[in-house]
C-alpha positions in Angstrom: 117.3 105.0 97.9 115.3 101.8 98.4 113.5 102.5 95.1 116.7 102.1 93.0 117.1 98.3 93.3 113.4 97.7 92.6 113.6 99.7 89.4 116.7 97.8 88.3 115.0 94.5 89.0 111.9 95.5 87.1 114.0 96.6 84.1 115.9 93.3 84.3 112.7 91.3 84.3 111.4 93.3 81.4 114.6 92.5 79.5 114.3 88.9 80.4 110.7 88.8 79.1 111.6 90.4 75.9 114.5 87.9 75.4 112.4 84.9 76.3 109.5 85.9 74.0 111.9 86.6 71.1 112.2 84.4 68.1 115.5 82.5 68.6 114.5 81.2 72.0 110.9 80.5 70.9 112.3 78.3 68.2 113.7 76.0 70.8 110.1 75.2 72.0 108.8 74.7 68.4 109.6 71.0 68.4 107.1 68.2 67.8 106.8 67.2 71.5 104.0 67.1 74.0 103.7 67.8 77.8 100.8 65.9 79.3 99.3 65.6 75.8 99.6 69.4 75.1 101.9 70.8 72.5 105.2 72.0 73.8 105.1 75.6 72.5 101.9 76.8 74.2 102.9 75.1 77.4 106.3 76.8 77.3 104.7 80.2 76.5 102.3 79.9 79.4 105.0 78.7 81.7 107.3 81.6 80.8 104.4 84.1 81.2 103.3 82.7 84.5 106.9 82.7 85.8 107.3 86.4 84.9 104.0 87.3 86.5 105.1 85.5 89.7 108.5 87.2 89.8 106.9 90.6 89.1 104.4 90.0 91.9 107.2 89.1 94.3 109.3 92.1 93.4 106.3 94.4 93.7 105.2 93.2 97.1 108.5 94.0 98.8 
């Protein structure tokens, strides 16, 4: 029965990843701004990706 919450968390993280990498939310990051001299869109994409990887690693290690 301990496998059930892990599966639900993985499905929720997958859904969050799909939503975060979908067009309407990516349009928010498409502005003409920079972060430490880097364009905002690639920084946001890498940050979202890195955050999902970290969360997946935390869930998988439990």
